[in-house]
TIVOTOR-775555 format. One record per residue (C-alpha): residue in three letters; y, z, x. Coordinates in steps of 0.02 Angstrom, whole numbers, plus 50000, padded with zeros to 5 digits. Last residue first. Layout:
TIVOTOR-775555
ALAYZX...
end
This chain:
TIVOTOR-775555
LEU482644362341538ALA484454359341514ARG484814359141695ALA483634344641726ASP484894333141630GLY483894317841559GLY482394309441634ARG480574314341692PRO481234313741875SER482464325141790VAL484394325141865GLY485554339141889ALA485794338542057SER485304357342075VAL483884354641963VAL483144340242079ALA483294350042229ALA482394366042145PRO480934356642089GLU480714355541901SER479574366041785GLN479564381841878GLY478564395841799PRO477464398441953ALA478454389542095LEU478324369642102VAL477824358842258ALA478364341342210THR477464325942211ASP478484309442179SER478644304242357SER476774306142403ALA476424322342484ARG475764320542665ARG474364330442725ALA474274334642922GLY472464337842965GLY471644353642946GLY470424350242802ALA468894347142925LEU468904330042902ARG470564329842970ARG470204339543114LEU468664329043159LYS469894314043160PHE471074322843270VAL469664328743396LEU468794310143385LEU470694303343436MET470644314943590PRO468974310643651ARG469294291643628ALA471194293343699LEU470834301343865PRO469994286143948GLY471354274943933LEU473124273843811SER472924254743812ALA471274255143714GLN472024264743586VAL473474255543568GLY472384239543539ARG471294248043405ALA472754252643307ILE473374235043321GLY471864228443254ASP471624240143123VAL473434237043053SER473214225442888ASN471254229442877SER471684248942837SER471104259942989ALA472674266243048GLU472984272142855PRO471554284942874ALA472594294743004ALA471704295843157LEU472724282843247TYR474154293343217SER473624309243292CYS472974299543440ALA474734292543485MET475444309243488ALA473924316743580THR474114301843713VAL475994303043723LEU475924324743739LEU474484322143864SER475394309643986HIS476954322643971ASN475854337044014ALA474934329244148SER476674321244222HIS477254338444266PRO478724328944343LEU478634311944267GLU477814295044318GLN476364298244226ALA477454298144067ALA478214283044119GLN476604275144141LEU475784281743962ALA477484273843878GLY477104257543971THR475304255443919ALA475654260843748LEU477234246843743GLN476124235443821GLY474614237643678LEU476204238643539ALA476814221443594ALA475054213543608MET474634220343449ALA476444215543360GLU476354197643424ARG474624195743351ARG475264202943186SER476454188743188PRO478524187843223TYR478824206443252CYS480114214243151ASP478854216443029LEU478014229543108LEU479554240243098ARG479294239442900LEU480864244742816GLN480734253742656GLY480464245242486THR479494260842410ALA477664251042388THR477964242342556ASP478454256642654GLU476984266342574GLN475814252142631GLU476414254042806ASP476674271442833VAL475284271542955LEU475844257343071SER477954263343038ASP477414280143117LEU476574271143261LEU478064260743287SER479304276343302HIS478214285543423LEU477904271343514ALA479754267843518GLY480004286443571ILE478744283743734ARG479624265843788PRO481514269443736PHE481994282243779TYR480694295243820ALA480434290144016SER482234288944019ASP482654304243964ILE481354312644068THR482164306044218ALA483864307644181VAL483484326844153ASP482564327544296GLN483934320744387ALA485144335244309THR483964348344378LEU482824359144313GLU482264373544432PRO482534386844290SER481284378444190ALA481424381943991ALA482534366144003ALA480914355944005ALA480284361443847LEU482074356243762LEU481984340943850ALA480204335143777HIS480744340643627VAL482274330843623SER481474316443704LEU480214316543547SER481494315043416SER481114297443368GLY482134285443252ALA483084279243409ALA481694273543502ALA481314260243370SER482974252943383ALA483004253643573SER481314244643584SER481824231343477PRO483624228743552SER482644228643714PRO482954241343826SER483984239243996THR483114241844150ARG483064255944250
end
């Protein structure tokens, strides 16, 4: 195993997919220490980095508005980001295909990527080329899987993100519980006095 680049390792550190894959593998009584090491090396950094970078891709506008770090800005240009994510997607899928139970891991990588690529934000002018490059790198399963995720979103079953200033309140509740317990109202003043 070669050492991951600092940017891949940093991006992969933000992903929890390796933990999920290792927990799923732990259900097998035949799991060996070598299996654990093999799974870990496939998910860290390649698959995990792809996960984090795709999340950053669809969150780009939100991250800009909130002043969050935009991982794609770590690349010198959009062209380099597109090439890097395409190569990362190819490498992530190849890593999954080399694992025991490779079909499951390959499906997971493709589904994870297509879940992000189906988001409306992945079609914005600023990231559409990158998204299409990732899709092309995922192989023939990506197209029907992407269609499934897009249809699911159209049917209202897709994940919906609440904006950072939106809270779900219980009937009769004037402030979110976390805000009340902290004593700060987003409208200004002391929330406990409300």
